[in-house]
N, C-alpha and C positions, 0 to 999 in steps of 0.2 A: 602504481607498487598496489602487489599480489594481494595485502592484507585489505583492499579494498573493491572484495568482489559484488558486483552491484546486479541490478537486475537487467536483464534482456530483454528487448521487447519483442514480442513471440511473431513468429512470422509461420507456423502453420495452416493449414489450410482451414482448418475450423476455427469462424468466429463467433462464440456465443455473446449476444447483447449483451447490459448492462443489466437492463431488465429482466432478461432470464437466471442472470446471476445472483443479482441483487434483491429480485423481488420488484414489488411497488410498495410505496411506502407516501404516509399521510404525512403532508407535509403540515408544520404549525400553521393555525391560523394568520399570525404576524411573520412573514417570512422576511429576512433577513435582510435588516436595514441600514441605509449607508450612514457613516457618520462615526465607525471605530477607527482612531487613530492610528497612523501609520507610525510603527514602531521603528527602531532605528535598525536600518537594513546595510551592509557594507555591500555595497555593489563590486564586480568583477574586477576593475580597475583597481578598489582600494588594498582587493587582498592579490593584487600579482597576477591574475588571470590569462593562461595565453588567447591569442585569440583561436576563437572556431575554425577546423580544418574545414567546412564546408558551410552551406547556408541553413540559419535559423529558420525552421518554419514556425509562419505565427498563423495559429487556427485563426479564422475570420468568425470567431463567436468564442462565448464564454464556456469555462470549462463546468460541469457538472458537480463533480466532486473534490473536495481535498481529502488527500492521500496521507496519510502518515505514516513513517518509514524508521527504522534504526539503521545504523550501520555496520553495527558489530565491532569491525574493526575501525578504530585500533583499542578499541574495548572502553571499560570504563574508569576512564583516566582523571588525574584530579589537577592536570593543569587548565584550569578555568581561565585562561589567560586569552585576551583576542589574538595576541600572537599566534599562540597553538590553533585556536580557531580560524587564522588565515592558511596557517601551514594544514592543517588538515583538507580546509576546501582545496589548495592548490595538488595535494596528492588524490584527492580524490579524483581530480580533471584528467589529471599525468594518466591515473590509471586507466579511467572510462576513453581518452583518445589512443592511448598509446599500446593498451591490452585489449579490450573491447573493441576499438576502431569506430566509435562513436564520434561525431563533429566536435563534441562540448560534452562537458560535464552532464550526466543523465537526469538529474532533478533539477526543480527549479530552485528551490530554496535550502540551505543547509542551516540547522541548530545547533549549536553546541553544548557541551554539558555544562558550560560557565554563562549559558544566555545568549551568547553571540548570535546576532543572524546574519549570514552572507549567501548573497543571492551567487547560485548556482550556475543553471544555463543562462549564457548572454542573452540580455533583450529580457530577461522575465520580469526585472524589475520595473522598468521602463513602461510593458507593455501590461502588468499587472495595474500602474497608475493609470493607464487609460482607461479600466474598468468594460472595455466593452468585446478584447482579441485576448488571446491566451497563447505564450509561445509553448509548442509540443514540447515534451520532454523524452525520455527513454527509463521510465523509472515502475512503470503498469502495464505489463502484459497484454495485450488485445486490446487497451484502454487509454492508451496514451494521448488520443485524441481528444478525450472527454475529463482526463483529469489532471491537477495540478497537486505535485508531490513534494513533501519537507522530509530530506532526511535528519533525524535525530542522531547527535551523536552515540556509540555506544551502544550495547547488549540488554535488552532488556525480557530476557527469556524467565528470570528469576530476582532480578533485581531493579529495582524502582528507579526512577529518572532523577536525575538533582531538582531540588527547588527551583534553581535558576532556569534551566531549562522547561522545564514546566510552566512558569509565567513567563518563556518569552514564546514558550510555544503557544500557549491562549491567545496572546497578544498578536503573533504573527496570523491562527488561524482566523482570528478576528476581523482582523482585517482583509485578507482575503476572501472571505465571505462580505464582509460587507461591500466592498471594489466590486463584486462579479452578483450580488444577490442572493448566496447560495444560505439555505436555510438548517441550521445546526444537522439537520437528520443525514443529510452528504456529507457530511465528517466523516468517514470511512480509515480503514487499516488499509495495508498491502495483502493481507491473508482473505481479505473480503475482495477483492478479484482473482487471487492466484492462490494457488495450494503452496503456500509457505508460512514459515514461523511467522515471520514479519508483520508486523512492527516489535515480536515477543509478547509473551502471553501476558506481563504484567503492565507493560501499556497498554496493548491491547484492552484489556478489563477494565482500562481507565479511560476510554473513550466514551463512555456514555456521560462521566463525571468532566472530557474537555467539550462533550457537547451542550452542558448544562453552563459549564462556566463560560464559552464564548456566547452561549443565550442570553446569557446576564448582560454581557457586554455591550451586544446588539438591541436591546431592549425585547426580543422574543420572546412567546409563549413557549414552554418547556417543549424541550422536542419528544416527538412519539414515533415510534416506529412499529409501522404495519405489521411486518414480520421480522422474527428475528433471521441473523446472519445466516451463511450456511455453515457449521461447526467442523472445525480443522482434523481428522483422525491421523495418528499417525502408528508406526509399527512401535508394538509395546500396551497399546490404548486396549481394553476389553469395556464388553458391555452391548447393549443391545443397539446401538446408533451402530458399533462394526459390526453386529448381526445383520444390521439390513442394508450395510452396503455388502455384505458378502452374501445375501440371497440377490440381491442386483444385479451383482456380479455372475452370479451362477445363471441368470435369468440371459446375461449377456455373451454366453458359452464361456465362461471360465471356472475350472474344477477349483475351486475352493469350497472346502468344507463350511456350511453356518454354523461355527462355533463361537464366535463373538470375540472372537481374539485375534488380534493386526498382527501373524505373523508372516514369514518370509511368503508366503503362495498368495496371502492379500494383496502385498507390497508391490509381488510380480504382476501380479494383474492387474490392477493398480498403472502402473510403468507401462504396461502391454495396453491397455484399451486407450492411455492417453497416446501413445505412439499412432495405434492403429487409426485412430482419431487426426489426424496431423497434428496435436498439441505440442510443442515443442516445448519443455519444459523450462519453467521460468526459473536464470540462474537467479537467486538472491543472495545478500551479505550473508545469512543467517547458515549458508551449508559452512561458511566458516568455522560455525560451532558445531553444527547437526548435519548430518545427509538426509536431506529434504527429497530425497531418490524415492519415489512412489507414494508420498504424503495425498493424503485426499483431502481436496477444499473445495473452495467455489467455484473453480474453474472444472473440477472433474465430476461432480453430484448431478449436475442435467447429464453428463456425457453416458453414465451408467445408469439413468434414471433411463435413458433412451426417446427417441422421436416421441413427441404426441403426448410424454408423461404430463403429469398434473403437478407442476413442480412447487406451486402452496401448499399442494395437499402432504407432500414433500418435505417441506418446511414443517410444516405442521408436525408430523408424525415424527421428525427428528428431535422438533421442540420439546416436545409432550412426554 
């Protein structure tokens, strides 16, 4: 179904490491301890999934990050039933397989507005229960081998999630973290890897709260992040960070005026730089609500900084 416009895996020639994108993090003294209870997760058989049309890749290592997404479509529905959650899971799978051409659903797990959790890609639940490997998905461009993704039904750019969705998200993330020994610092949003609005500004801004809530369930110390995330800049934004981006773009050879206003010329320069470096733009469900062409986020900042740049210093400057 066209309503479910999901993330594609990036296929460009440039690969930026997770450390380069996200910085170095200080892990809490007590790492995620095992013991969080498994919430109710409805497997692929329960919601009537089609069999995959190709091999499911199982990575022979644990994921590094738990990544939060929003689906955008079908939107902030008020049907909170289990039947609706199953319908949404089938619709997502149909779109991913029939339109995207993927072997199966892109994300490992889906969380409905009614708080119902379903397995997305086949074998994700089985492998998660083992705690030593993880199923490779197709939801975080250039980082699918290190990330396990959760799609949260709805659009959260200006509205908040339902309480039921929030409660089930906390439980699911805590269970994943406990199975893999992932500290709360490594709970991320999709925009921490790709230049996208996902998981929506409202939900993204609640990630510190999510890390704290998960940490409490795991009995860990309060999460501490050594560096802030890369800021997401969009057309229409203005201010010092936009000016910094424009100055960097000029240094890379683009005729952009450093006026601190993210206009058409800045948007075009960002898109051209990404293309020049073989960075295939990540197609996110958020594009159903907003054209994300030219967004400047975590995968573009290292490009405009240039080879050999001090990314930590740049992050600090942007955060100041």
